[in-house]
C-alpha positions as CSV (number, residue, x, y, z in Angstrom):
1,M,0.0,0.0,0.0
2,A,2.9,2.3,0.7
3,L,4.4,1.7,-2.7
4,F,1.0,2.5,-4.2
5,V,0.6,5.8,-2.4
6,A,4.3,6.7,-3.2
7,L,3.6,6.2,-7.0
8,A,0.5,8.2,-6.9
9,A,2.3,11.2,-5.1
10,L,5.2,11.1,-7.5
11,A,3.0,10.6,-10.6
12,P,3.9,14.0,-12.2
13,A,7.6,13.3,-11.9
14,L,7.5,9.7,-13.0
15,A,4.9,9.8,-15.7
16,P,6.6,10.1,-19.1
17,Y,4.0,12.0,-20.7
18,E,0.9,14.1,-19.8
19,P,-2.3,12.0,-19.3
20,C,-3.9,13.8,-22.1
21,G,-3.2,12.5,-25.6
22,R,-2.2,13.4,-29.1
23,L,-4.2,12.0,-32.0
24,D,-1.3,11.3,-34.1
25,E,0.0,8.7,-31.5
26,R,-3.2,6.6,-31.5
27,L,-3.2,2.9,-30.7
28,L,0.5,2.3,-30.6
29,P,1.8,-1.0,-29.2
30,P,4.0,-1.2,-26.2
31,S,7.5,0.2,-27.1
32,A,10.5,2.0,-25.5
33,G,8.7,5.3,-25.9
34,H,5.3,4.1,-24.6
35,W,5.9,1.1,-22.3
36,F,2.1,0.3,-22.0
37,G,1.3,1.5,-25.4
38,T,-1.5,4.2,-26.3
39,D,-5.1,4.1,-26.4
40,E,-7.6,5.2,-29.1
41,L,-7.2,8.7,-28.3
42,G,-3.3,8.7,-28.3
43,R,-3.0,8.9,-24.5
44,D,-0.1,7.1,-22.9
45,V,-1.5,4.2,-20.9
46,L,1.4,4.2,-18.3
47,S,1.0,7.9,-17.7
48,R,-2.8,7.5,-17.2
49,V,-2.3,4.6,-14.8
50,L,0.1,6.6,-12.6
51,Y,-2.0,9.7,-12.5
52,G,-5.1,7.4,-11.9
53,A,-3.5,5.9,-8.8
54,G,-3.6,9.3,-7.3
55,F,-7.2,9.6,-8.1
56,A,-7.8,6.2,-6.4
57,A,-5.5,6.7,-3.3
58,D,-7.2,10.1,-2.4
59,P,-10.3,8.9,-0.9
60,V,-8.6,5.8,0.5
61,A,-6.3,8.0,2.4
62,A,-9.1,10.4,3.5
63,V,-11.5,7.8,5.0
64,G,-9.4,4.5,5.4
65,A,-9.4,4.6,9.2
66,G,-13.0,5.6,9.6
67,P,-16.2,3.6,10.5
68,P,-17.6,1.4,7.6
69,G,-20.7,3.6,7.1
70,A,-18.5,6.7,6.5
71,R,-16.3,4.7,4.1
72,H,-19.1,3.6,2.1
73,R,-20.8,7.0,1.9
74,A,-17.4,8.5,0.9
75,G,-16.7,5.9,-1.8
76,R,-20.4,6.3,-3.3
77,G,-20.0,10.0,-3.2
78,R,-16.6,9.9,-4.9
79,G,-18.2,8.1,-8.0
80,Y,-20.1,11.3,-8.7
81,V,-17.4,13.6,-8.4
82,A,-15.3,14.4,-11.5
83,A,-11.7,14.9,-10.8
84,G,-8.3,14.6,-12.4
85,P,-7.3,15.9,-15.7
86,T,-9.9,16.4,-18.3
87,C,-8.7,16.0,-21.8
């Protein structure tokens, strides 16, 4: 869990590209430049995984030690909140 939180916190420094894509690099297979490849919008998948870890770790850190009812409400509410980079 500590490794997951550390990767999430360091995502801007570790990610090789911004999480938003370029249409001229669509659907590239994994390579030295894009370790996990790119998706249909040209977004680097590794960068999106690293930035997504921060989005996923945020509510866990906020309510991880709280009572089960509070964790459920916080997780359910987080699903309705748009956060992270919008491309």
